[in-house]
C-alpha positions as CSV (number, residue, x, y, z in Angstrom):
1,X,0.0,0.0,0.0
2,X,2.8,2.4,0.8
3,X,4.4,1.7,-2.6
4,X,1.0,2.4,-4.3
5,X,0.6,5.7,-2.3
6,X,4.1,6.9,-3.2
7,X,3.6,6.2,-6.9
8,X,0.3,8.1,-6.8
9,X,1.9,11.1,-5.1
10,X,4.7,11.2,-7.6
11,X,2.2,11.1,-10.5
12,X,0.1,13.9,-9.0
13,X,3.2,16.1,-8.7
14,X,4.2,15.5,-12.3
15,X,0.8,16.5,-13.5
16,X,0.6,19.6,-11.4
17,X,1.5,22.9,-13.2
18,X,4.8,24.3,-12.0
19,X,4.8,27.8,-10.5
20,X,5.9,30.4,-13.0
21,X,8.7,32.8,-12.1
22,X,7.5,36.4,-11.9
23,X,8.0,38.3,-15.1
24,X,10.8,40.9,-14.9
25,X,9.5,44.4,-14.6
26,X,9.7,46.4,-17.8
27,X,12.9,48.4,-18.0
28,X,12.5,52.1,-17.4
29,X,12.8,54.0,-20.7
30,X,16.1,55.7,-21.1
31,X,15.6,59.4,-21.6
32,X,16.7,60.4,-25.0
33,X,19.8,62.5,-25.1
34,X,18.8,66.1,-25.8
35,X,19.8,67.2,-29.3
36,X,21.4,70.6,-29.2
37,X,19.3,73.2,-31.0
38,X,20.9,74.2,-34.3
39,X,22.7,77.5,-34.4
40,X,20.5,80.3,-35.8
41,X,21.2,80.9,-39.5
42,X,23.1,84.1,-40.3
43,X,21.7,86.2,-43.0
44,X,24.5,87.5,-45.2
45,X,22.5,88.6,-48.3
46,X,21.4,92.1,-47.2
47,X,23.7,95.0,-46.6
48,X,22.6,98.1,-44.7
49,X,24.4,101.3,-43.6
50,X,24.9,99.6,-40.2
51,X,26.3,96.3,-41.3
52,X,25.6,92.9,-42.7
53,X,24.5,89.7,-40.8
54,X,26.5,89.5,-37.6
55,X,28.8,92.4,-38.6
56,X,28.0,95.9,-37.2
57,X,29.9,99.0,-38.1
58,X,32.1,99.9,-35.1
59,X,32.8,96.4,-33.8
60,X,36.4,95.4,-33.3
61,X,38.5,93.3,-35.7
62,X,38.5,90.5,-33.1
63,X,34.7,90.5,-33.2
64,X,34.7,90.5,-37.0
65,X,37.0,87.5,-37.1
66,X,35.0,85.6,-34.4
67,X,31.9,86.1,-36.5
68,X,33.1,85.4,-40.0
69,X,36.7,84.2,-39.7
70,X,40.0,85.7,-40.6
71,X,41.3,87.1,-43.9
72,X,40.5,84.5,-46.7
73,X,43.6,85.6,-48.6
74,X,46.1,86.6,-45.9
75,X,49.0,87.0,-48.4
76,X,47.2,89.7,-50.4
77,X,47.8,93.3,-49.8
78,X,44.9,94.7,-47.9
79,X,46.0,98.3,-47.5
80,X,49.1,100.6,-47.5
81,X,49.3,100.4,-43.7
82,X,47.6,97.4,-42.2
83,X,48.1,98.7,-38.7
84,X,45.9,101.7,-39.4
85,X,43.7,100.4,-42.2
86,X,43.2,97.1,-44.0
87,X,40.6,95.6,-46.3
88,X,39.9,91.9,-46.7
89,X,37.2,89.3,-47.2
90,X,36.6,87.1,-44.1
91,X,36.7,83.4,-44.8
92,X,33.0,82.8,-44.2
93,X,31.8,86.0,-45.9
94,X,30.2,85.7,-49.4
95,X,32.4,86.2,-52.4
96,X,32.7,89.9,-53.2
97,X,32.1,91.1,-49.6
98,X,35.0,93.1,-48.2
99,X,35.4,94.6,-44.7
100,X,37.5,97.6,-43.9
101,X,39.2,97.8,-40.5
102,X,40.5,101.1,-39.4
103,X,42.3,101.6,-36.1
104,X,41.1,98.1,-35.1
105,X,37.4,98.7,-35.8
106,X,35.1,97.9,-38.6
107,X,34.5,101.1,-40.6
108,X,33.1,100.0,-43.9
109,X,31.7,97.0,-45.8
110,X,31.9,96.8,-49.6
111,X,30.3,94.8,-52.4
112,X,32.6,94.3,-55.3
113,X,33.2,92.0,-58.4
114,X,30.2,89.6,-58.9
115,X,28.7,89.9,-55.4
116,X,25.1,88.8,-55.3
117,X,24.4,90.6,-52.0
118,X,21.9,93.4,-52.2
119,X,21.3,96.5,-50.0
120,X,18.2,96.8,-47.9
121,X,16.8,98.9,-50.8
122,X,17.2,95.9,-53.1
123,X,20.1,97.2,-55.2
124,X,23.5,95.6,-55.9
125,X,26.2,95.0,-58.5
126,X,24.9,95.5,-62.1
127,X,21.8,97.6,-61.3
128,X,21.5,100.8,-63.2
129,X,22.1,104.3,-61.8
130,X,18.6,105.3,-62.9
131,X,17.1,102.5,-60.8
132,X,19.1,103.5,-57.7
133,X,18.2,107.2,-58.1
134,X,14.5,106.3,-58.5
135,X,14.7,104.0,-55.4
136,X,16.1,106.7,-53.2
137,X,14.6,109.7,-54.7
138,X,15.6,113.1,-53.2
139,X,17.2,111.3,-50.3
140,X,20.3,110.4,-52.3
141,X,22.8,112.7,-54.0
142,X,24.9,112.1,-57.1
143,X,28.4,113.4,-57.5
144,X,31.1,113.2,-60.2
145,X,33.3,110.1,-60.3
146,X,37.0,110.9,-59.5
147,X,38.5,108.9,-62.4
148,X,35.8,108.4,-65.0
149,X,33.5,110.5,-67.1
150,X,29.8,110.3,-67.1
151,X,27.8,108.1,-66.8
152,X,30.2,107.1,-64.1
153,X,29.4,108.8,-60.7
154,X,28.8,108.3,-57.0
155,X,25.3,108.1,-55.6
156,X,25.4,108.7,-51.8
157,X,22.7,108.2,-49.2
158,X,23.1,109.1,-45.5
159,X,20.8,108.0,-42.6
160,X,19.0,111.0,-41.3
161,X,18.9,112.9,-44.6
162,X,21.3,114.7,-46.9
163,X,24.5,116.1,-45.4
164,X,25.5,119.7,-46.1
165,X,29.2,119.3,-45.5
166,X,31.4,118.5,-48.5
167,X,33.1,115.7,-46.6
168,X,31.4,114.0,-43.7
169,X,33.7,113.4,-40.7
170,X,31.1,112.5,-38.0
171,X,32.1,109.0,-36.9
172,X,28.5,108.4,-35.9
173,X,27.3,109.0,-39.5
174,X,26.1,105.9,-41.4
175,X,25.4,105.7,-45.1
176,X,25.7,103.9,-48.4
177,X,27.6,104.8,-51.6
178,X,26.8,103.3,-55.0
179,X,29.8,103.6,-57.3
180,X,28.5,103.8,-60.8
181,X,30.9,102.6,-63.5
182,X,31.4,103.8,-67.1
183,X,28.5,101.6,-68.3
184,X,26.0,103.4,-66.1
185,X,25.7,100.5,-63.7
186,X,26.6,99.8,-60.1
187,X,30.2,98.5,-60.0
188,X,30.7,98.6,-56.2
189,X,28.7,99.5,-53.1
190,X,30.2,100.8,-49.8
191,X,28.3,101.0,-46.6
192,X,29.2,102.2,-43.1
193,X,30.8,105.3,-41.6
194,X,32.7,108.3,-43.2
195,X,35.1,105.9,-44.9
196,X,32.4,105.1,-47.5
197,X,33.7,108.3,-49.1
198,X,37.1,106.8,-49.9
199,X,37.7,106.3,-53.6
200,X,40.8,104.0,-53.4
201,X,40.4,101.3,-50.8
202,X,41.8,102.7,-47.6
203,X,42.3,106.2,-49.1
C-alpha cells in the first residue's frame, strides 16, 4: 500500500502545473539625449548702412574674425598700412564682400566683383544708376566720379537725410555709396561710416 501511495503522489506532482517565475519588470525607458538646437542661421545677403549679418559697423576686428573668420587671402595686400587700415574678405563671408578695418574697428563693408548681395533697398552690382536714383529719390545725392567721365558717378545716401558738409567726418554717421561705372551700372557698393567716401580702398 505504501508503494502504491508513493507512486500516486509522484504522478500527481508530475501532472501539477509548475509555479511560474514572476516576469521581470519592464525596463524604465532611457531618456533620449537632448539634441542641441541648431545655431540660428546668419543672413548675409542684405547690406545696410549699419552692417551685414552679424557684422556691425564699429565692432572690433576680433569680433569680426570671431563672427566670420580671418582674412580669406592673408597673403594679399589689404592696405598701405595694415596697422591703421586694412581691407579683406573674411573666410565665411560671401564672395565679393570686403570689410575695412581702421584703427582696429570695422568702418566699412563693400560689395565688389560679382557679389550677389543686395542692399536693404534691393540694389546691388549690375543695377542701373537710374534704378538706384529712383529708389532713393531726393534722399540720395549724385556726384562726379573721380576717375571716369559720365555716366560714371557716385550716388550717396546718409541715414537721417542729406548732409550739407562737402566731406562727412562725423564718426557716428552711417550711409551707403553706390559707385557707378562707365556703363552706367553699379560697379561697387560701400556701406558704413565716413570711410564710404574713400575712392581708393583705404584712401
